[in-house]
N, C-alpha and C positions, 0 to 999 in steps of 0.2 A: 181431287184425291180419288173419289169414287170412280170418275170417268177413266183415270189411268188403271185403276185395278180391273175395271170391266173390259178395257181394251187388252190388258195382259191376258185375261181369263179367255177372251175370245180369240186371241192369238194361239193360245195353247190348245184351245178346242179345235180350231182349224187344223192345227198341225197333227193333232190325234186323228182327225176325221180323214185327212189326206193319207196317213199311214194305214189306216183301216181299209180305205178304199184302194190303196195300192195293193194290200194283201189280198183283198177279194179279187181284183183283176188278175194278179198273179196265180192265184188258186184256181179260177175259172179257166185260164189258159192252160194251166198244167193238166186240169181234168180233161179238158177238150183234146189236147194232144194224146193223152193216155187212151181216151175213148177212140180216137181216130186211128190210133196204131195198135189196137188191141190185139188183132190176130197176127200182126206182122212180125213181132220180136217175142217169141214165147220165153226165151231165156235172155236176161239181160246181160249175162257174161259170154254170150256166143260171139261177140266182137273181139274178146281177148283171147289169144292162143294160150292154152294150157299146155303144161309140160307133162 
């Protein structure tokens, strides 16, 4: 019974760790793209035509 509980807790911890690592990779990529394109797009609405 204790082994089953530990397996369940390990599965939940692994899933939470994967989600956290995914967010870290996403945030790192987003930050890298923002820094690489820092001077290229001064206004983010420049691609949309205004009336």
